[in-house]
N, C-alpha and C positions, 0 to 999 in steps of 0.2 A: 472307545469312543465317549459307550455308559463315564470311564474310571475318569476322562475326564468334564464331563458333566458335570459329577460330586465333586470336582476338588471343584468349580469355580462357580458354585455350589456350598460348597463351604467356605471358598474367600468369598461370596458376597453374604454370610452371614457372619463369620467376621470382624470384615467389613467396618457392621451396622454395630456390630458388638463393642468394636474398639473407637468404633467416630463417636457412638456416644457414650462409653466413657471415658471420655478424655474430659472431655466437661464439669461431666459428672463430679469426676471424679475430684477435675481441678477445685470444682464450685469446695465439695462434701471434706477437699486434706484440716484435718487439723492445725490452729490460726498459729499453733507451737511448736510448728515445723517449721516454720518460717520466723520465728526469731529469730534476732540477731545482733550478736555486743554495737551497741550505741558508744560510737568514737568520740561524740563530740562530751560523753559520759566525765567525771572521775578518772584520770588512769589506778589509780587502785584503789578504789571502788567500782570497776567497769556493775555497769548492766544493760542485760536484755528487752531487746524494745523488738515491736509488726511497722512494720512497711504502715504509712500512714494512712496510704492508698488504698490497703487492704483492710487495714481498723473501719478507716469510711467506705469498704463497699461492703461490707460483716453489719455497721450496727448503723445503715439504711437499709439491710434486705434485700439487695442484692447480689444479683450476682454476680462471682471478680469477671466474668466471662460467659456472656450471656449466648442463650444457649442457638440462637438465631446472629450471625449466622454462622454458624460458629461448627458446629454438632453436622449441617449439609456438607459442609468441607471436609471436616474431617474426614466420616464416612465416604466424602468423592475420593478424598489423596488415598484412606486401605483401600476402596474399595479398585484407584490404579496398580497398590503398590498385591493385592492378595491378589486379582488375579492374572499380573503377567507375571507372580512368580509361582502363580496355580499352572503353568502353561509350560513354562523351563527352571522350574524345578518341583522337588520334591515337599508334598504335605508338613511332611516334619519342617521342613528346611522354612516355609511359607509361616507358622505359625510364627516358632522362631526368633522371626525377623519380624511377625507384625509384635514383637510384644518386647520385641527392644525398644524400635521406631517408638513405641506409643510412651513406653518408659523417655526414650528422649522427647521425646516429643510435652511434653512435663516438665521438664522439666527445660526447656524451650519456656515453654508461658511463662515461668515463673521468675526464672529470667528477663528474662520481656520485660514485666510487667511488675515486678518488686526489685529485681539485681538481685533477688535470694534464691536461691536451688537449695532447697533441704536438703541435706547429710542420708536420708531416708531416700529423697529418689535416685539416688547419688551408689547406696547402699543395692535397692536396687536393680540397676542397671545393672552392674558387678555381680549380684545373683542370678540376672540372665543371662548369662556365659553360658550355666549351665544347659541351653538348651544346645548348644551348636558347637558342643562334646560330639565329638564321634569326627567333625570335618575338617580338623589337622591332622597332619603326619606325627606330630608328635604329640607328645605331654604335656612339652616345660609351654609349644609356645603361647598361650592364653597368661601366661607370666612376662612369658618372652617380652609379647606383644604388653601391657600393662609399666614391664621396667621401662619403652622408648617412649611410651607417650609419656609415665612422670619423668624421662628424661631432657622424655623435648619441652616441654611447662619447663623443666627446670632452667633450661636450656635459654631459653624464652627469659622468665622473671629476670632471671642474670646479664642478659641484655640490656635485660628494662633499667633495671641498677644501674648504668654501669653507664650507661651513654644517655638517660636522664633522671635517674635523680629518684626514680616509679618507677614502682609491676607495672610491666603493660600487661599482663595477665594473672585473672585474679584466681584466689583458693578455690572458688567452684569450677569456672577450665580445668586447671591442675586435674581437681577430685574426676571428675569428666575425663580427658585425657585416659587420664588412672584406669578409669572401669571400662572403655570401651576400649582399652585395649588389649582387655579381657575376653572380650563380644569376639574382634576381629584381631586379634593373631598382630603378629611386625609390618606386611608390608600395607592392611591393609589401617592400621590406626597414623604409619606416616600418611597413606593417600586419604585416608577423612580427615590431618590436618592438614594437609596440601591446603584442597577443593576449602577446610572451612575458610584458610586465609582468602584463596582468591574470593567469593563470595562475601566475608565481609568486606571485602578492599573494595568491591563490586557494591555492596550496599551503602559504604559510605559514601562512598562518592558521586551516587547518586544523591545522596541528605544534604551534602559540600552542597554542589550542585542547581538541586531541588527549596537551596540557599533553608533545607530545616534540620541546618548545623554545622558544626565549623570540623572543623579536623581536630581542635582540643577537647573536642569532644571523651564520655564516657558509653558505646555502647556497647549490649551488648552481646556474648559474643556463642551464648549457646543457642541463637534460633539460627545463623550461620552458619555451625556443629553440629544442627540437627538437619537443616539439610546436607550438605555434606555427607553426612548417616547412610540421609534415606536412599542418595545416587549410587555411592559404595555397593548398600548392601539392597538392595531393588537391581541395578545395572552394571557397575561396576567392577561384582566378588563373584559372576558365575560366567561372564563374559573372561575376565583371565585365569582362573581357573579353566577354563575350553581354551585359552594362547598359553600357559603352560605345561598340558596336558600331551 
């Protein structure tokens, strides 16, 4: 009983830390991280630019993402995640998952606001896979997961080029699936991809039904990928392991 209380207290402390840090870190990321190639510039002399929304927020000294209500929402989200995992899993797995979700959340916010995901966050996501070392039966499982994530991304990109003469998945999304594959392995990345597709389709359908978008819109995918990763890492991963065992 005492051990469980300690685990729950650790979960609450972690929720407060990660929830507040989600807003603070995003608001203080270096502007240079968000630079991207300007497609409208001369192709022979390409230049890099910052998202206009980010420049406007920083120049006016406004927060990129407001503390209220987002800090409270993120603390609540990490709290639910942490307390559930403190009951169903080890502290090590709990902290490792919270770190992965923290990084994925920063990526989702960047994609939602600016349609740009810093490569530095992609690298951090890949590095976070080290926290789950020991949870796989084989040493090559993370590498296989990354390979499958990349293969799925390239297949979707190729299919989009074949059918619509345009890529239906962005470079940031391809990097995300590759890096997340390192975290969750082969079956995990396939499940996350399927869940992302479902969540993305529901979100797009709601936008169209409420006349806030059309089928031609290019919507950010990483917010849906974050929701899918949350569902898998917090709930489905333990269930699947139990069934397989």
